[in-house]
N, C-alpha and C positions, 0 to 999 in steps of 0.2 A: 505494500501500500504506499509507502515510502516512495518509491520510485515514481508510482503514478502520481504523488502528491505534488513530485518535483517536477515531472513534467509537466500538470497544469500549471505550477509557477512560471514553467518557460513559454508555456503557451500565453498568459497574461501580460509576460515582460514583453513576447511577440508584439501583443497586440499599442504597447504605448510604442513600440520600437518602430512600426511599421508608417508612424508619422513623418519618420527622415527618410528620404530615398534614399542614404549611404551612397558610397563613392562608387565611382563606375566600372562595373564587371569587367574585367581582363581576359581574353581569349588567354588560356595556356595556364592561367592562374584560377579562377572563378569559373571557368569553361573551358569546355573543350568544342572547336567546330570537329564536325563527323566528316571522313573522308568519304562517306557513301550514303549523304542524303536518301533519307526513306519518304516515300508519298505518306501523307496524312490520311487518318480516317475520321476527320471531325467538318470534312469539307470547307466551308466560306471562314468557319472558328479557328483559333490557332489552338495546334493541340498541345498539352502538355501529360507526357507520360510518366507515372510512378510506376518504377520497377518495386517490388515488396515481399516479404513472404511474411506470413502470421507468425512465425517462431522466431524472426531475428528481433533481437534486443531492442536494436538502434529503431526500427521501422516501429516497433511498441512505443518508444519515448517520444518518438517524432510527431504519431497520432495526432495527440493535442494541439501544438503549434499548426501540423497540417490545415486540422479540421477551421481552426480560425481563420488559417490564411484563406482557405478556399471562401470565407465568407465576404471575401474583398477581389476575388475572382470575376475581372470584367465581362462584360457579359461578350464579346467576342470572342472568349478562352472556353476551352471546356480540358477538363483533366480526364484521362482514363488510366486507370489502375490496372496493370499487369500484374498478377501473380509469377514471378518470377520461377523456374523450375530449373535447377543446377545440377540437383542430383535426383535419385527416386523417390527419396521420402521427403521432397517438398511437393511431390506431385496430388497426395491428399490435401494440401493447404489449397493449391491451386483447383482442383475440384470441388472444395469447398465454396470457395469462393464464387466460381463459376455457377453453382446450383444456387448459392443463394440469391446472385443474378439474378438469374431466371425464376425465381419463385416471387421476386420482389422483395425480398429479405432482407437486404443490404442496409439499408436505414434502420432498422431493429435490430441489429445482431452482426453486423461488421464488427463495432467495438468488442464487443459483449464474445466474440472469439479471441480478438486479443488479448480480451481479460483473462480466459479460458486457459490458454495457455501460458501466461505472465506471471498471471497473479494466482489460480484455482490449482497449476501445474495439473490442467487435464490435458492427458493423451489425445486430442481429436483425430489423431493418425490413425488410432486404430478404430475400425467400424463399429464394432458394440458400442463403444464408449461415446462414439459421435451420435451414435442412433438416438440413444439416453439421453442425451445432454440436449439434441434437439428436440426432440418428448417435452423435457423441462422447462422449453424455452414457449411451447405452446404450439408447435409447430407438430401434421402429420407425419409421423415418422415413416410411414411408409411410402407416401406418396415424397418424401424428402429425398429416401434412400433409392427411389425407381430413376430421380431426376439425380442424383448423386451417381450413379452406376450407370447411365445413360450413354450411349457412342458418343451422342452430342456434346457433351460435359468431357468426356475424356479427351474429345478432338478438342475442343480448346482451352482445355490444361495443356497441351503438349506446345501450343503456341506460344505458352509464356516460353519455354527453351527457344524456341527458332527466334522469335525479339529477342532476346535478350543475344543471342549469338550472332544476330541482325547486327545491333546498334553497338556492338562489345562490350556488353556490362558485363563488370566483373564481379560486382556486387552492390548489395540493395543496404538503405535503398538508395535510387538511383533517380534521374527525372532526365527526360529526352523534351526538348522546347521545337515543334514545328519539323519530328524527324530531320533535327540538322546540330541541333546544340545540346550538348549532355553538360549534367553536373548533378552535383553532393553536398552533403554535409562538410565530406569531407575536403573536397577540391576546397567549397567556399569558405571553410575556416569554424566556422556554427550555423549554430537552425537560424537563429534572427538576419544574419548574413545570408545564408542558405534563400530565404525569401526575398529578400530584397533583389538578389542576383534572380531569380526567377520572374520579379516584374518586370526586368530589364529586359530578358530576355523573351520575353513575350511581346512589349513594345518594341523590340528591336524585329522579332518577327512579322509583327503587324505593319512597323515602318517597310520592309521588305515586299509584302503584299500589297504596299500602297494604299492600307488602311487608313483612318483617322479611329484614334482614341473613343471610344462610344461613350454618352454622356451615363452619371451612374441613374 
């Protein structure tokens, strides 16, 4: 619980620091320009990909600040979360994410999955444990397991591995903006600075698209 409290404190600090734009983000320090830019899946909106893993402690600690930052996201930008799969034991978490997404339960259970792994020490990689856990959340267990074990979810889950490889992502959490710029907490130096860099890269991508900042 102490770790969670620290994370929420960091989010509160972020909400204050977000009032300042911060120094200009520099390529090679705050972010990298990808050698092979990729097409985006967000149409006219600037795409922000977040690569994460439910069992990653850094992803867990970033969640409160990330959720605070998402409330400031401009209308012409869209975040897409991608559960990365670097090893076989990452696959269950990816399947869980896409199952919740398909069932319209991310808003209700996404943060609870993080808490289950990191605060309650619940092994949701175990199908039996996972089934019991979702039932306790008021979800129809049979329906959940049917979706979770479907071919479509298996297919979506493997996309994380391909996307991470395509973008050259080596660890999580990591962000790719508009298919061409990559950054992370490690590159930015802190969580607060990460969100400043993301804001600047969104603005940079918008300008390259020839767009104007939307009205709030």
